[in-house]
C-alpha positions in Angstrom: -48.2 -22.6 26.5 -45.6 -20.5 24.6 -44.2 -21.5 21.2 -40.7 -20.6 20.0 -39.8 -20.4 16.3 -36.2 -20.5 15.2 -35.5 -18.5 12.0 -32.1 -19.0 10.2 -30.2 -15.8 9.6 -28.3 -17.4 6.7 -29.1 -15.8 3.3 -31.3 -17.7 0.9 -29.4 -18.9 -2.2 -30.5 -19.5 -5.7 -29.1 -22.2 -8.0 -27.6 -20.0 -10.7 -24.6 -21.0 -12.8 -21.6 -19.1 -11.2 -18.0 -19.6 -12.2 -14.5 -18.2 -12.5 -13.0 -18.9 -15.9 -9.3 -19.2 -16.8 -8.7 -16.7 -19.7 -5.0 -17.0 -20.1 -1.9 -18.2 -18.4 1.8 -18.9 -18.9 4.1 -21.5 -17.4 3.1 -24.3 -15.1 -0.5 -23.9 -13.9 -2.8 -26.5 -12.5 -6.6 -26.4 -11.9 -8.6 -28.5 -9.4 -12.1 -29.6 -10.2 -14.1 -32.3 -8.4 -11.2 -32.7 -6.0 -8.7 -33.6 -8.7 -5.6 -31.5 -9.8 -4.7 -31.6 -13.5 -2.8 -29.4 -16.0 -4.9 -26.2 -16.6 -6.4 -25.4 -19.9 -7.8 -22.1 -21.3 -11.5 -22.0 -20.6 -11.3 -24.1 -17.4 -14.1 -23.0 -15.0 -14.1 -23.1 -11.2 -17.7 -23.7 -10.3 -18.0 -25.3 -6.9 -16.5 -24.9 -3.4 -13.1 -26.5 -3.4 -12.3 -25.8 -7.0 -9.0 -24.0 -7.4 -6.0 -22.9 -9.4 -2.3 -22.9 -8.5 0.7 -21.4 -10.3 4.3 -22.7 -10.3 7.6 -20.9 -10.3 7.7 -18.2 -13.0 4.1 -18.8 -13.9 1.1 -16.4 -14.3 -2.7 -16.8 -14.6 -5.8 -14.6 -15.2 -9.3 -15.5 -14.2 -12.5 -13.8 -15.3 -15.4 -13.6 -12.8 -18.8 -14.5 -14.3 -21.2 -11.8 -15.5 -18.0 -9.7 -16.3 -17.9 -8.4 -12.8 -14.1 -8.4 -12.8 -10.8 -10.3 -13.1 -8.3 -12.0 -10.7 -4.7 -12.2 -11.8 -2.3 -14.6 -10.0 1.5 -14.4 -10.0 4.0 -17.3 -9.5 3.7 -19.7 -6.5 0.1 -18.7 -5.8 -2.9 -20.9 -4.8 -6.5 -19.8 -5.1 -9.5 -21.9 -3.9 -13.3 -21.2 -4.2 -14.8 -21.1 -0.7 -18.2 -19.6 -1.6 -19.8 -18.9 -5.0 -23.5 -18.3 -5.0 -26.4 -15.9 -5.9 -28.8 -14.6 -3.2 -32.6 -14.7 -3.6 -32.5 -11.0 -4.6 -29.8 -11.5 -7.2 -26.8 -10.6 -5.2 -23.5 -12.2 -6.3 -21.4 -13.5 -3.5 -17.8 -14.7 -4.2 -15.4 -15.8 -1.5 -11.9 -16.9 -2.5 -9.1 -18.3 -0.3 -5.5 -17.3 -1.2 -3.2 -19.0 1.3 0.0 -18.1 -0.5 1.4 -16.0 -3.3 0.1 -12.8 -4.9 -3.2 -11.8 -6.5 -4.5 -8.6 -8.1 -8.3 -8.1 -8.2 -10.3 -5.7 -10.3 -14.0 -5.6 -9.6 -16.5 -3.2 -11.0 -18.9 -1.5 -8.4 -21.7 -3.8 -7.4 -25.3 -2.5 -7.9 -26.9 -5.1 -5.7 -26.4 -4.4 -1.9 -26.0 -8.1 -1.2 -23.2 -8.6 -3.7 -19.7 -8.9 -2.3 -16.3 -10.3 -3.1 -13.9 -11.4 -0.4 -10.3 -12.6 -0.5 -9.4 -14.7 2.5 -5.8 -15.2 3.6 -4.3 -17.0 6.6 -4.2 -13.6 8.4 -7.7 -12.2 7.7 -10.4 -11.2 5.2 -10.3 -8.5 2.6 -13.8 -7.5 1.5 -14.7 -5.3 -1.5 -17.8 -4.1 -3.4 -15.9 -2.6 -6.3 -12.2 -1.7 -6.5 -8.7 -2.4 -7.9 -6.4 -3.9 -5.3 -3.6 -6.4 -4.8 -2.5 -8.8 -2.0 0.7 -10.6 -1.2 1.0 -13.4 1.3 4.3 -14.4 2.9 5.2 -18.0 3.8 4.3 -17.2 7.4 0.8 -16.2 6.4 1.3 -12.4 6.8 -0.7 -10.6 4.1 -0.1 -7.2 2.6 -2.9 -5.2 0.9 -2.5 -2.4 -1.6 -5.5 -0.5 -2.9 -5.1 1.2 -6.3 -8.7 2.4 -6.6 -11.8 2.3 -4.3 -11.7 0.9 -0.8 -11.1 -2.5 0.9 -12.1 -3.5 4.4 -9.2 -5.5 6.0 -10.6 -7.6 8.8 -9.0 -9.8 11.4 -9.4 -10.6 15.1 -12.7 -8.9 15.3 -11.4 -5.6 14.0 -11.8 -4.0 10.6 -9.7 -1.3 8.9 -10.7 0.6 5.8 -7.8 0.8 3.3 -8.6 3.5 0.7 -7.1 4.3 -2.7 -3.4 5.1 -2.5 -2.9 3.3 0.8 -1.6 -0.1 1.9 -1.5 -2.1 5.1 -0.5 -5.6 6.4 -2.0 -8.2 8.7 -0.1 -10.7 10.8 -1.9 -14.0 11.7 -3.3 -13.7 15.2 -3.2 -9.9 15.2 -5.6 -7.1 14.0 -4.9 -5.3 10.7 -2.2 -2.6 10.8 -3.1 1.1 10.2 -3.0 2.2 6.5 0.1 3.9 5.2 0.8 5.4 1.8 1.6 3.0 -1.1 5.2 2.1 -1.8 4.6 -0.1 -4.9 8.3 -0.5 -5.6 10.1 -3.8 -6.4 13.4 -2.4 -5.4 16.0 -4.8 -4.1 19.1 -3.9 -2.0 21.7 -6.6 -1.7 24.0 -6.0 1.3 25.9 -9.2 1.4 26.8 -12.0 -1.0 29.2 -14.4 0.8 30.1 -17.8 -0.8 31.2 -20.4 1.8 31.9 -24.1 2.0 30.1 -26.0 4.7 30.0 -29.7 5.3 31.5 -30.3 1.9 28.8 -28.2 0.2 29.1 -24.7 -1.4 26.6 -22.2 -0.2 26.0 -18.5 -0.4 25.0 -16.2 2.5 22.6 -13.7 0.9 21.4 -10.6 2.9 19.5 -7.5 1.8 16.3 -5.5 1.9 13.2 -4.8 -0.1 9.9 -3.2 0.9 8.1 -5.1 3.7 4.9 -5.7 1.6 6.7 -7.3 -1.3 7.2 -10.9 -2.1 10.8 -12.3 -2.5 11.4 -15.3 -4.6 14.9 -16.8 -4.9 15.5 -19.6 -7.5 11.7 -20.3 -7.6 11.1 -20.4 -3.8 9.2 -17.7 -1.9 11.2 -16.4 1.0 10.1 -14.8 4.3 10.8 -11.0 4.7 11.3 -9.7 8.3 10.2 -6.2 9.4 12.9 -3.7 10.0 13.0 -2.5 13.6 13.5 1.1 12.6 11.3 1.4 9.5 8.0 -0.5 9.2 8.0 -0.1 5.4 11.4 -2.0 5.0 11.8 -5.7 5.1 15.0 -7.6 5.7 16.2 -11.0 4.6 19.2 -13.2 5.5 19.3 -16.6 3.7 21.6 -19.5 2.9 21.2 -20.9 -0.6 23.1 -23.5 -2.6 25.7 -22.0 -4.9 24.6 -22.6 -8.5 27.1 -24.1 -10.9 27.1 -20.8 -13.0 27.4 -18.7 -9.8 24.3 -16.7 -10.6 21.3 -16.5 -8.3 17.9 -15.3 -9.7 16.0 -13.1 -7.4 12.4 -11.9 -8.2 10.6 -9.2 -6.3 6.9 -8.9 -6.7 4.7 -6.1 -5.3 1.2 -6.7 -4.0 -0.2 -5.1 -7.2 1.8 -7.5 -9.3 4.8 -5.4 -10.5 7.7 -7.7 -11.0 11.4 -7.1 -11.1 14.0 -9.9 -11.7 17.6 -9.5 -10.5 20.6 -11.6 -11.5 22.9 -11.8 -8.5 26.4 -12.8 -9.6 28.5 -14.6 -6.9 32.2 -13.7 -7.1 
């Protein structure tokens, strides 16, 4: 009679106090602990799966990863949730974070334990590192852009993985494999092509059209807008929007790069 033994391939974990701590923030920032959202406070710690942080319009936050392994900085309109936070039996530190929207910059020192890893998960895929300086930006559609300042990041989706090294960037569209790396643009430039005030159904609106780099985030009056890839240049993103005409006839437009560089533009409607 033969006997079959089933052995789990899952890593053994050890109960060790792990956390991400809110070191500083500005604006409207909320933290979620034990399933409840509340106004964030300096020193808040995200300890368990499901704990998270979210930033409002014009807000920023900076989290320290335990044992001084690194930092995670969040720009406005960003949500971060802990999906895994544990220590392996050999002392490896595993940190998995979900960022479904917004922009985050991550600095992580090189890990010494081969089982240590940090992953940022977006709606489009997974970005895994073992020590680097990189940024991600997620569009409302879930498309994510990755820019690597130092080190290397493995961008994975749809069963394929692409190594994005220092000085390069790529993007991943939900349901598709990661794009090939290309040189970093890292430029919050904005080109306004059309500002056209109109009156429609008794309301005053503005047709706003322009371009910025495809990897950037575009926020208009506090709301993140989708950027569409240009047919002739994959590094350029187009936008065409209808927005309400403000009483002062000024529209605030913010462009944020995946590494967190921010430029604010004041568009005057004439």
